[in-house]
N, C-alpha and C positions, 0 to 999 in steps of 0.2 A: 319381371323387373325385381331386382334384389333390393335389400334395405338401404344400401349406400346410394343407389340411383334415385330412390324415392326421396331420400334426405336432400340430395343435391338439387333435385327438381323442386322440392318444397322451399329450400333456401332461395333458389333462383326466382321463384314466383314472389316470395316475400320481398326480396330486394328490388325486383322490378316494380312491384306495386308501390313501395316506398319512394323510389325514384320518380315514378309517375305522379304520385301525390305531391311530392316536393315541387316538381316542375309546374304543375297546375296551380299550386298555391302561390308560387313566385310570379307567374305570369298574370294571374288574376288580381294580385295585390298591387301591381304597378300602377302608379298614377302619374299622368303626364301633365305638366303645367303649360297652359296656352293662354294667350291674351284673347280678349273678346274679338278683335279684328281677325285673328288667326282662325277662329272657329269656322268661319265661312269657307276657308280653304281646305278644311279637313274632308276626306272622303274615304269610303271603303272601311277597312278595319280600324283606321285611325279614329274615325268618328264614333266607333263603338267602344273604345277603351274608356276606362275611368279617367276623368280629366279634373284638373284643378284650374279654376279661373278666379282672378282677382279683379276688384274694381270698387268704386264708391257706390253706396246705396243711394238711389235716387230719392230725393225728399218727397214724402207723401205716397210712396209706392208700397209701403209695408201693409199687408192685409193678413190678419190672423183669422184663418178659417179652420173649421173642424178637421183635425188630422194633418194639417199642413199650414205653412206660412208662405205666402207669395210676396215677392218683391222684385225689384229691378236693379241690377248693378250696371254701372257705366264706366267705360274706359276708352280713352282716345276718341271720344265723340261717338262711340258705338254703345249700344245697350243690349242687355241680355235678360229676358224674363226668367226668374228662378222660382221653383217651388221646393221648399225645404220640407222633407218628409221624415227626417230622422227622429229618433227617440229622445235624444239628449235635449235638455232645455237650451234655448238660445242664450248667448252671453249677455250680460248687462250692457255691454258696449254696443250691442246691436241696435242702432238707432239711425234715423235719417242722416245722411251725409258721412257716416262712418265708413272706413275701409273694411271690406269683407273678402274673405277667401272661401270659396265654395268648392266642394268636392263631390262629384257624382257623374252622371251620364247625360249627354245631350239627346233629346228625343227627336224623332223625325219632324215634328211640327215646329222645331226651333226652340222649344222650352227646355230649360236645364233643370233636371231633377237632382237635388242635392241631398246626400245623406249626412254630410258634415258641413258645418258653417263655423268659421272663425271670424271674429270681428274685433277691430281695435279703433280707438279714437286717438290718433297720434297727438293731438294738441293737449289731451288730458294729462300726459306724462312729461311734457316738455317743461323745462325750467322757465320761470317767468323772466322776461328780459330785465337785466340789471339786478335781478334778485340774488339774495345770498344763497350759497350752497347749503344743502342740508347738513346738520351736525350740531354739536354743542359749541356755543360761544363763537367768537370771531377768530379768524386766522391769526395765529401767533399769541393769542390770549385765551388759554384754556379756562373753562368755567366748570363748576361742579355739575355732574349729571343730576337730573331730576331725582327726587326721593323715590326709592323703590326700584331703581334701575341698577344694573350691575356696574360696579366701578372697576376700571381696568387695573387699579393699583392695589387691589386686595391681596393680602398675604395668606 
């Protein structure tokens, strides 16, 4: 085998390895969103993929244990027991009744093991009924900005 053949073979092996690593990385990082009722219909390889599931955290179900947090999310009358085992701290909005989106894998016993949890409390950020919109002054009547804030009319 001459030097040119060895070079072409080496380049082929490197390119093939990079393509394989890229393919494995893309397929492993895919996350499919399913509802809780849909989880019961998953079978075979579908059930083993990374999955995202959303729902409301059942009141009184949050249990903080060493190394994990167990809770139950509910959606459309169905419930799903979840064990969060991720390293990131849970968000401040992770409380009873909040909406949560969990990402992980479903175990054969029906429990969902989540590595990521996102939580939000929709009512916390909604405008109060009949309340004024945020900003300075009333519409059509500008007022001065509070002391120490930037003024839009500075030269």
